[in-house]
N, C-alpha and C positions, 0 to 999 in steps of 0.2 A: 141535628145529629149528622155524624159523617159515619158513612157505609164504607168500607176499604174493599175496592175492586166490585165489579160486577160480574153476573153470570157469565160462566165459559160456555164451552159448547158451539154446538150450531147457532145459528143466528137464526131462531125460530122464536115467534111471539106467542106465547100460549093463549088458550082460549081464555074469556071474562070468567072471573068468577065475582059475581055481583056483589057489590059494597055500598052502592049509592054514587061513586066517583061516576061523574060523566068525562071529563078531561083530566088526561095526564099528559103534560107539556111538558117534554125533554129539551133542555139547554144545554147543549154541548160547549165546554169551553175548553182554552189553554190559553194561558196568560190573559187573560181579561180582567186582572184585579181592579184596573181604573175604571172601570166600567160595572163591576155586578152588583155591586150594591143598590145604584142607580137603576140599573135595567130591572132587578128584579123587583123593586119597589113598583117600576112603571107596569110589569106586568100584573103584580096584584091589584094596582089600581086599576086596570082594565077587566079584569076578572071578578072581583068581588061585585060589582053590580050585576053580572050575568049569570054568574054559577057560586055563588056564595055558599061554602061548604061542601062544593061538589067537584072541586078539581085540586088536581096536586101538580105543583112545579117539581122538576125533578132536576137537577144539576149534575151531570156527568163530566166531571174534570179530569184530564189527563195528566195528573200530579203535576200542575202547573208548578215550576220555580218561583213564580210572583207569588205563590200559596194564594190562588183565585178560590179553590175549595175551603180554605180558614174562612177567607172574607164573609163568602157566602153560608156558611154555616154559621157564621156569629149575626145572622139575620133570623135564625131558626125561630126566637121568641116573639119576633115583631112580624113573619110572616110563616104562622102554623103550618100552611099548606105545603111548604118547602122543606125537600128532601136534597140530601146532597151527598155524591158517590165520586169518591175519589179513586181512579184506576191506576194502579200503580204497574200493571205489567201491559195486557194490551195497549195498543195506543192507535188511534185513527177516528177521524171525525165522523166516515159514514158508518163504523160499528160502532161508535159510543150512540148513535141515536137509537139503534135497535137493541143495544145493552140496556138503554134506558127506557124501553119501551117492555124489555123482557121482565123489568122488575115494576113496570106500571101496572096500577089496580081499575085504569078506567075503561069506561065503552069506547072512548074517541082517545087515541092518541096523535100526538102533535110533535113539531119540532119549530126553535125558532132560535137564530145566531144571537149573542149576547153583545153584540156591537153595537146595537141600535142603527144598523144598515136596515133591518126588519124593524119599522114600528110597532112598536105593542099594542098602538093605539087600531091595528088590523085585526086582533083577536077578536073581538066580540062580532066582527061581521061573519070572520070564517067559522066561529060557533053558530051563528045564526044559519049559513049554508049549510052545517052540516043536517038540518032538519030534514033535509029531501035530498042529501048527497051522500055518496060514499068516500068522498074525497073533497074537500075544500082547499084551494090554493091560491095563495097570496101571490099575484100575479104583477111584473114590471110592465108588461106590455098589454094588458087588459084597456079599454077604456079609462082614461082618467092616472093610469100609473105613468111609469116613465124611470129614466136612470138619473133624474137629478143634476147633481154635482159631480160625477164621475168624470174621470179623466178621459183623455180622448184613447188612450191607450187600454182601458179597462173596456171602453165600449166597441173597441175593433174585437177584442178577446171574445167578448160576449157574443158579437156576431159570427164569429169562425167557429165556437162552440155551438151554436144553434143551427148552424148550416153543415156543420159534420152530424149532428142528431138527425135532422131534416133526411140527410142523405143514408144514414146506416139506420135508422130506426124509424121509417117514416109513419108506421101507425102511431106509436106511441106520441112522437111529436106532433103528430096534428090534432089529439086530443085534448090538448090546451094549449094557451097561449103563451105560457110560460113552463114549458116542461125542466127547467133546470131551477125553479126556484128552489130556495133552502128552507122556506116557511110555508106549512102546509099541516093540514089535520086530515087525518083518514079513518075511519072506521075499523075497530079492533077486527070485527068479524070478517073484512074484506082483505086480511094479510096473516090472522091466527092460522098457524101450522104449515105455513107458507116458508122453506127454508129460503133466505135472503143472501145475498152475496154483493155486497155494495163494494166498491172500492172509489178510493177517491173522497171526493167533497159530494156527491149527487146523488144521495139515496132517494131521491123523486123517481127517475129513470127506473130504478128498481119495481116502485110501487107500481108504475103505471104498467110494466110489463109482466110482471109475476103476481100483482094482486088480483083478485076479485072485484075488479072496478067498475061498476055498471054506471053510474052516474057522478058527472063532475061541477063542482060549482068553484068560480073565482068571484076575488076582490080584489079590486086595484090599489096600489099602492107605488109611493115614488121611494126608491133605492136611493138612498144617502151614500155617501163617502166617509168613511169612519171619521169619527173626532178623536179618540183615543185609542191607545194600544197600537197594534202592528197587525198588516195583511199576513194570513198564515197561507197565501198560495204562493207555490215554489214550481219552478219547471218540471220536475216530478209529477207535479198533480196534471200537467196534460197528459203526460204518457200512462197514468191513471184514468183519465176520462176518455182517452182514445180506447185504452184494452176495454175498460167498462162498456163501452158503445160495444166491439166488438162482441162479447161474451152474452150480452142481452140479444143482438142481432142472432147468435146463434141457438139461444133459449128460445127465442121467438119464431125461429124457423122461417114461415113465409110471411113473416110480419104481424102475425095477429099476434095477441098477448098470450104468454106462456102460463098457463095454468096448473 
């Protein structure tokens, strides 16, 4: 089933209304038609052994011209845990993740990209980490992780981004080896009721600064270059990233988390 448009208003995740769902995994998409069917099947295959009947996959699509939303929705009978939201108004990856969480019903919320740069195989380990953590992060820089076949310019971009983060948000960037990861799980009660203000691609920084995060777990993975589709990163995302860092620095004040 396709739902048209996500909730509007402030980006605030509501408290849990228990219904037995443990994990709600949001997959934000834009023109991922080449990847989406194989990706969703891979996610299902990883989650069924560890959370059968207790998870949901929510695709939040920004009205992709390649009709990613339609391809995803065609798998609904094959993947009963799947829901698809086609957003035709508000457009932005970071907001898409939070909007997805606003529609979610799980006690644990998560996000993963649909381009296979985040391997679905990391999901069971992340879910296991949530038995003792408020936040579990798939890290490229934990022992055993890496940047795989990334091109040199992407490695340089990553190094610059992390350096900026350590300078402007030292407390948040010290809490984990990969504060810019796009694949993580967070306990709903660690962020419910908190108004989030993401900008650009990096939602995890919001969680680290504004969330009620006491304990963090990590699982290493090797990030790969995308095999199909095109990267969505543009020059303007660097401006978004920089201004997001400045906004969070102001919110954190002296460098401690903003609660």
